[in-house]
C-alpha positions in Angstrom: -15.7 -40.1 38.4 -17.9 -37.0 38.8 -21.2 -37.6 40.6 -23.9 -35.3 39.2 -26.5 -34.6 41.9 -29.7 -32.7 41.1 -31.1 -30.4 43.7 -34.8 -29.8 42.9 -36.1 -26.5 44.3 -37.7 -23.4 42.7 -35.9 -20.7 44.7 -32.2 -21.9 44.6 -32.2 -21.9 48.4 -30.5 -25.4 48.6 -27.8 -25.4 46.0 -25.6 -22.9 47.9 -25.8 -25.1 51.0 -24.8 -28.2 49.2 -21.9 -26.6 47.3 -20.5 -25.2 50.5 -21.0 -28.5 52.3 -19.1 -30.4 49.6 -16.5 -27.7 48.7 -13.7 -30.1 49.5 -15.2 -33.0 47.4 -14.5 -32.1 43.7 -16.0 -35.4 42.6 -19.5 -34.1 43.5 -21.2 -31.7 41.1 -24.5 -30.1 42.3 -27.0 -28.9 39.7 -30.0 -26.8 40.5 -33.2 -28.0 38.7 -36.6 -26.1 38.7 -39.7 -28.3 38.8 -40.6 -27.0 35.4 -37.3 -28.4 34.0 -37.7 -31.9 35.4 -38.6 -33.6 32.1 -35.4 -32.3 30.5 -33.2 -32.9 33.5 -34.2 -36.6 33.9 -32.9 -37.4 30.5 -29.4 -36.9 31.8 -29.8 -39.6 34.5 -28.1 -38.0 37.6 -26.3 -40.0 40.3 -28.7 -38.8 43.0 -31.8 -36.5 43.3 -32.5 -34.3 46.3 -35.9 -32.6 46.6 -36.4 -29.6 48.9 -40.1 -30.0 49.4 -40.5 -26.6 51.1 -39.1 -24.9 48.0 -41.1 -26.5 45.1 -44.4 -25.4 43.6 -45.9 -28.8 43.0 -47.1 -31.8 45.0 -44.0 -33.8 46.2 -45.8 -37.1 45.9 -46.6 -36.6 42.3 -43.1 -35.4 41.6 -41.6 -38.6 43.2 -44.0 -40.7 41.1 -42.9 -38.9 38.0 -39.2 -39.6 38.8 -39.9 -43.3 39.5 -41.9 -43.8 36.4 -39.2 -42.4 34.2 -37.6 -45.4 32.5 -34.1 -44.2 32.9 -34.4 -43.2 36.5 -36.2 -46.1 38.1 -33.1 -46.8 40.3 -31.8 -43.3 40.8 -31.7 -42.7 44.6 -34.0 -39.9 45.8 -33.8 -37.9 49.1 -36.7 -35.7 50.2 -35.9 -32.9 52.7 -38.9 -31.3 54.3 -40.3 -29.5 57.3 -43.5 -31.6 57.1 -42.4 -34.3 59.4 -45.6 -36.1 60.4 -45.3 -39.9 60.3 -48.2 -40.1 57.7 -46.4 -37.7 55.4 -43.1 -39.5 55.7 -44.6 -42.9 55.0 -46.5 -41.5 52.0 -43.2 -40.3 50.5 -41.3 -43.5 51.3 -44.1 -45.5 49.8 -43.1 -44.0 46.4 -39.8 -45.9 46.6 -37.9 -42.8 47.9 -34.7 -43.9 49.7 -34.5 -41.2 52.4 -36.7 -38.6 54.1 -34.8 -36.0 56.1 -36.7 -33.7 58.4 -35.8 -30.0 58.8 -34.0 -28.4 60.5 -31.3 -30.5 58.9 -28.0 -31.3 60.6 -25.4 -30.5 57.9 -23.1 -33.3 59.0 -25.9 -35.8 58.9 -26.9 -34.6 55.4 -23.3 -34.8 54.2 -22.7 -38.4 55.2 -26.1 -39.5 54.0 -25.3 -38.3 50.5 -21.7 -39.7 50.7 -22.8 -43.1 51.9 -25.7 -43.4 49.4 -23.3 -42.7 46.6 -20.9 -45.2 48.0 -23.6 -47.9 48.1 -24.6 -47.0 44.5 -21.0 -47.3 43.3 -20.8 -50.8 45.0 -24.0 -51.9 43.3 -22.7 -50.8 39.9 -20.1 -53.5 40.2 -23.0 -56.0 40.1 -24.3 -57.1 36.7 -27.6 -55.3 36.1 -28.7 -58.2 33.8 -28.0 -61.2 36.0 -27.6 -59.6 39.5 -24.3 -61.5 39.8 -21.1 -59.9 41.2 -18.6 -58.6 38.6 -14.9 -58.5 38.2 -14.0 -56.6 41.4 -15.7 -59.2 43.6 -14.4 -62.1 41.4 -10.8 -60.9 41.9 -11.4 -60.4 45.6 -12.8 -63.9 45.9 -9.9 -65.5 44.1 -7.3 -63.6 46.2 -9.1 -64.8 49.4 -8.9 -68.4 48.3 -5.2 -68.2 47.4 -4.4 -66.6 50.8 -6.3 -69.2 52.7 -4.2 -71.9 50.9 -7.2 -74.2 50.5 -7.7 -76.3 47.4 -10.4 -75.0 45.0 -11.5 -75.1 41.4 -12.3 -72.3 39.1 -14.9 -72.8 36.3 -14.7 -70.4 33.3 -18.0 -70.7 31.4 -19.1 -69.0 28.2 -21.5 -69.5 25.3 -20.5 -70.8 21.9 -21.8 -69.1 18.7 -23.5 -66.4 20.8 -22.8 -63.6 18.4 -24.6 -65.6 15.6 -27.5 -66.1 18.0 -27.7 -62.3 18.6 -27.5 -61.6 14.9 -30.5 -63.8 14.2 -32.7 -63.4 17.3 -31.8 -59.9 18.5 -30.3 -58.5 21.7 -33.4 -58.9 23.8 -33.5 -62.6 23.1 -29.7 -62.6 23.7 -30.2 -61.2 27.1 -32.8 -63.9 27.9 -30.4 -66.7 27.0 -27.7 -65.0 29.2 -30.1 -64.9 32.1 -31.0 -68.5 31.5 -27.3 -69.4 31.6 -26.7 -67.5 34.8 -29.7 -69.2 36.5 -28.4 -72.6 35.3 -25.0 -72.0 36.8 -26.2 -70.5 40.0 -28.8 -73.2 40.7 -26.4 -76.1 40.1 -23.3 -74.5 41.8 -25.3 -73.3 44.9 -26.7 -76.8 45.5 -27.1 -78.4 48.9 -24.0 -80.6 48.2 -21.7 -77.6 47.7 -20.8 -75.0 50.4 -18.6 -72.0 50.2 -19.3 -71.5 46.5 -19.2 -68.3 44.4 -20.7 -67.4 41.0 -19.7 -64.2 39.1 -20.6 -62.6 35.8 -17.4 -61.4 34.0 -19.5 -59.7 31.3 -21.4 -60.5 28.2 -21.7 -64.3 27.9 -18.7 -65.0 30.2 -19.2 -66.4 33.7 -17.0 -67.8 36.5 -17.7 -70.2 39.3 -15.4 -71.0 42.3 -16.0 -74.1 44.2 -14.1 -75.8 47.1 -12.1 -78.9 46.4 -10.6 -80.2 43.2 -13.2 -82.7 42.0 -15.8 -80.9 40.0 -16.3 -83.1 37.0 -19.8 -84.1 38.1 -20.7 -80.5 38.5 -19.6 -79.7 34.9 -21.6 -82.6 33.6 -24.7 -81.5 35.5 -24.4 -77.9 34.2 -24.0 -79.0 30.6 -26.8 -81.5 30.9 -29.3 -79.0 32.2 -28.2 -76.3 29.7 -28.5 -78.6 26.7 -31.9 -80.0 27.8 -33.5 -76.5 28.3 -31.8 -74.1 25.8 -34.0 -75.3 23.0 -36.8 -73.1 24.2 -34.8 -70.1 23.0 -34.8 -71.3 19.4 -37.6 -71.7 16.8 -38.8 -75.1 15.9 -37.3 -74.7 12.4 -33.8 -74.0 13.7 -34.0 -76.9 16.2 -35.1 -79.3 13.5 -32.2 -78.1 11.2 -29.7 -78.2 14.1 -28.2 -74.8 13.0 -28.9 -71.2 12.4 -28.2 -69.2 9.2 -26.5 -65.8 9.3 -25.6 -63.5 6.4 -22.0 -62.3 6.7 -20.8 -58.8 5.6 -20.6 -59.9 2.0 -24.2 -61.1 2.1 -23.2 -64.8 2.0 -25.3 -67.1 4.2 -23.3 -69.0 6.8 -24.4 -71.8 9.0 -23.7 -71.9 12.8 -24.4 -74.6 15.3 -27.0 -73.9 18.0 -25.7 -72.1 21.0 -23.8 -74.4 23.4 -21.9 -74.0 26.6 -18.1 -74.4 27.1 -16.5 -74.8 30.5 -12.8 -74.6 31.2 -11.7 -75.7 34.7 -8.6 -74.7 36.6 -7.8 -76.9 39.5 -6.0 -74.9 42.2 -4.2 -77.3 44.4 -2.8 -75.9 47.6 0.3 -73.8 46.7 -0.1 -74.1 43.0 -0.9 -70.5 42.3 0.5 -67.3 43.8 -1.7 -64.8 42.2 -4.9 -64.5 40.2 -3.1 -63.7 36.9 -1.6 -67.2 36.9 -5.1 -68.7 37.3 -6.4 -66.4 34.5 -3.7 -67.5 32.0 -4.4 -71.2 32.6 -8.1 -70.5 32.5 -7.9 -69.0 29.1 -5.9 -72.0 27.8 -8.3 -74.6 29.1 -11.4 -72.8 28.0 -10.0 -72.6 24.5 -9.5 -76.4 24.7 -13.2 -76.8 25.6 -14.4 -74.5 22.9 -12.5 -76.5 20.2 -15.0 -79.3 20.7 -18.3 -79.1 18.9 -21.3 -78.6 21.1 -21.3 -78.2 24.9 -18.2 -79.5 26.6 -15.8 -79.1 29.4 -12.0 -79.4 29.9 -10.2 -79.7 33.2 -6.6 -78.6 33.7 -5.0 -80.8 36.4 -1.4 -79.9 35.8 0.6 -79.5 39.0 
């Protein structure tokens, strides 16, 4: 994947240096941006922004503030390179949520690895769900592989919401995000309890989650998760829908259909020592047992204990 990096200066003195420095790294693309073009440039959301303070015709503090206030670039990493190296100046810049301040004269090797490592960290963070902050599929797979290699018994909980699409159609995506966040918090709080150690919670995507816990007895955990979810999910519905016990959604033909209120299904795969040899086997059983849980009306769980 190409990493677009914006070099902000008004005299093009920096772009040549960066392109020469990264000439053997085709995945990095450096684009020169004048300060007068910053509004247009920020709409493209670069991977990284480097500001050459000595070569811009505006106050660097105000420029950093402008970048950070831009809705699409609140988390875009920023590096400021400058000959103004007083502690007070450095701290003023870092106070604007700028990731790095590099004082001139710049060691090219230091600059090279700063950019490389910052992009590596950013790539790692992209594997984390921006909505829930939970690790995604890469970390989930790694965690499952680790447990299989260790040969210790563990259980995998596959959790997702029932009738979530209908909820989105009625309440909108912003409300949908809220109910996903609530689901994530419910799972995390109950899985990462004092009674359970060596636990893991991941966000597969959308309304799908996974939890990995040690041992093979997790029935009480499933009951606690469902109980908390059912007792608190009502705050995401109107009083009218709660009283009726269902929501109404018009299908593509304009016909009103009724859907039960959003519930939670949990499919559990018990991984006894030596039962599984790879994560694909766990995933196949997980899909089957989650389907069994979703076939029951309302929140429910199903546990696969086949050996």
